[in-house]
C-alpha positions in Angstrom: -20.1 -31.7 24.8 -22.2 -33.3 23.3 -21.2 -36.8 21.4 -24.8 -38.0 20.9 -26.0 -34.9 18.8 -22.6 -34.5 17.2 -22.9 -37.8 15.5 -26.5 -37.1 14.8 -25.4 -33.8 13.2 -23.1 -36.1 11.1 -25.1 -38.9 10.4 -27.7 -36.7 8.6 -25.7 -35.8 6.3 -25.4 -39.9 5.5 -24.9 -43.3 7.0 -21.7 -44.0 8.5 -20.4 -46.9 10.4 -18.4 -46.7 13.6 -14.7 -45.9 12.8 -16.2 -43.8 10.3 -18.2 -41.3 12.2 -15.1 -41.3 14.6 -13.0 -40.0 11.9 -15.5 -37.3 10.9 -16.0 -36.3 14.7 -12.0 -35.6 14.5 -12.2 -34.0 11.1 -14.6 -31.8 12.6 -13.4 -30.5 15.7 -9.7 -30.6 14.9 -9.0 -33.6 16.7 -9.5 -31.6 20.3 -11.8 -34.3 22.2 -10.3 -37.2 20.7 -13.3 -39.8 21.1 -12.5 -43.9 21.8 -14.7 -46.2 19.5 -16.2 -47.8 22.3 -17.7 -44.5 23.1 -18.6 -43.9 19.5 -20.2 -47.3 19.6 -22.2 -47.0 22.7 -23.4 -43.8 22.3 -24.7 -45.5 18.6 -26.4 -48.3 20.7 -28.6 -45.5 23.1 -29.5 -43.2 19.6 -30.7 -47.0 18.2 -33.0 -47.3 21.7 -34.2 -44.3 21.2 -35.2 -44.4 17.7 -33.0 -41.5 16.4 -30.9 -44.0 14.3 -31.2 -47.5 13.1 -28.1 -50.3 11.9 -28.1 -50.1 8.0 -26.5 -52.4 5.6 -22.8 -54.6 6.2 -20.7 -53.9 3.8 -17.8 -56.5 2.0 -15.1 -55.2 4.8 -18.1 -55.9 7.8 -18.6 -52.6 8.7 -21.8 -51.7 9.9 -23.6 -48.8 8.7 -25.6 -46.2 10.9 -28.6 -44.6 9.5 -30.2 -41.0 11.1 -34.1 -42.0 11.6 -36.8 -39.0 10.9 -36.5 -38.4 14.5 -32.5 -38.4 15.2 -32.7 -35.6 11.8 -34.9 -33.2 14.4 -33.1 -33.8 16.9 -29.5 -32.7 15.0 -31.3 -29.7 13.8 -32.8 -28.8 17.0 -29.5 -29.0 18.3 -27.9 -27.2 15.9 -30.5 -24.2 16.0 -30.5 -23.8 19.9 -28.1 -22.3 22.1 -25.6 -23.6 24.7 -26.7 -23.7 28.5 -23.9 -23.6 30.7 -25.5 -24.1 34.1 -24.7 -22.0 37.0 -23.3 -25.0 38.8 -21.2 -26.1 36.2 -17.7 -27.6 37.9 -14.4 -25.9 37.4 -12.1 -28.1 38.7 -9.3 -24.7 38.9 -12.1 -22.6 40.9 -12.8 -25.3 43.5 -9.4 -26.6 43.9 -8.3 -22.8 45.1 -11.2 -22.4 47.1 -10.4 -25.1 49.2 -6.8 -24.5 49.3 -7.4 -20.7 50.3 -9.6 -22.0 53.4 -7.0 -24.9 54.5 -4.9 -24.2 57.2 -1.3 -23.9 55.8 -1.1 -24.3 52.4 0.3 -21.9 50.5 -2.7 -20.9 48.2 -0.2 -18.7 46.6 2.0 -21.3 45.3 -1.1 -23.4 44.4 -1.8 -20.3 42.1 1.4 -19.5 40.9 1.3 -23.5 39.8 -1.8 -23.1 37.6 -0.9 -19.8 36.4 2.4 -21.3 34.5 0.6 -24.4 33.4 -2.4 -22.1 31.8 0.3 -19.7 30.3 1.9 -22.8 28.7 -1.3 -23.8 27.4 -2.0 -20.4 26.0 0.9 -20.6 24.3 0.4 -23.7 22.7 -2.6 -22.8 21.4 -1.0 -19.6 20.0 1.4 -21.5 17.9 -1.3 -24.3 16.5 -3.5 -21.3 16.0 -0.8 -19.6 14.1 0.0 -22.9 12.1 -3.8 -23.5 11.0 -4.8 -20.0 10.3 -1.9 -20.4 6.7 -4.2 -23.3 5.7 -6.7 -23.3 3.4 -8.6 -26.5 4.3 -11.8 -26.9 6.2 -10.4 -28.6 8.8 -7.5 -26.7 9.8 -10.7 -23.8 9.8 -12.6 -26.6 12.4 -9.6 -26.7 14.5 -8.7 -22.5 14.4 -12.3 -22.4 15.4 -11.8 -24.7 18.7 -8.6 -23.5 19.4 -9.5 -20.2 19.5 -12.2 -20.8 21.6 -9.8 -22.3 24.0 -7.3 -19.3 24.3 -10.1 -17.4 25.2 -10.8 -19.9 27.6 -7.0 -19.3 28.7 -6.9 -15.7 29.0 -9.7 -15.6 30.9 -8.1 -18.5 33.1 -5.0 -16.6 33.5 -7.1 -13.1 34.0 -9.4 -15.1 36.9 -6.2 -16.1 38.9 -4.9 -12.4 38.7 -8.0 -11.3 40.2 -7.9 -13.9 42.9 -4.3 -13.6 44.1 -5.0 -10.2 44.6 -8.2 -11.2 46.7 -6.3 -13.0 48.7 -3.4 -10.9 49.2 -5.4 -8.3 50.5 -7.0 -10.8 53.4 -4.6 -11.8 56.2 -3.9 -15.8 55.7 -5.8 -16.6 59.0 -8.9 -14.6 58.2 -9.4 -17.5 55.4 -8.3 -20.5 57.1 -11.1 -22.9 58.4 -11.2 -25.2 61.2 -13.5 -28.8 61.1 -17.1 -27.4 62.1 -18.1 -28.4 65.0 -21.8 -28.8 63.9 -22.9 -32.4 62.3 -24.7 -32.8 59.3 -28.1 -34.7 60.5 -27.3 -37.1 57.6 -25.2 -39.4 57.0 -23.7 -43.5 56.7 -25.5 -45.2 60.1 -22.8 -47.2 61.6 -22.9 -50.5 61.3 -24.7 -52.3 64.1 -23.0 -55.7 65.7 -24.3 -59.2 64.7 
């Protein structure tokens, strides 16, 4: 998720102050990924450093309004027009956990998978309930939330299918064939030992 580009896209609609940007981001993402105000202001500082936004007027309540520059508008437009590239090396904590568990002697990987499946299924059911409630509303915020919820539902469904497939693959292999002992080959690089004083 790009907070930077999201804030630029919002600022392209007009000047905002920090808490207002946070609220606008929440409205547009269904409050699915809440941002803390510190993250907003840190991002604004970096955007200002990069010449993409500028501090504007201060209102009677002391709110500093941020405005987008021409370069910032161009970056927001480029972001909206460009596809999101999902790198091949994207970390997936669930996949890493199960891969490591499958290779550790004495770990019941089937139990690890069952536990994850229960959590993923509960998450999917929660998302479905939330999405069903949003589907009855016509407000733009409800539509935004249902779009995000649906994306997460499809991801949860895919994770459940992947867990089933992984369980099948592991069940077809003898447990002892999966266990990896520590390698006796030592890597050439590492932290050098401290020399005695």
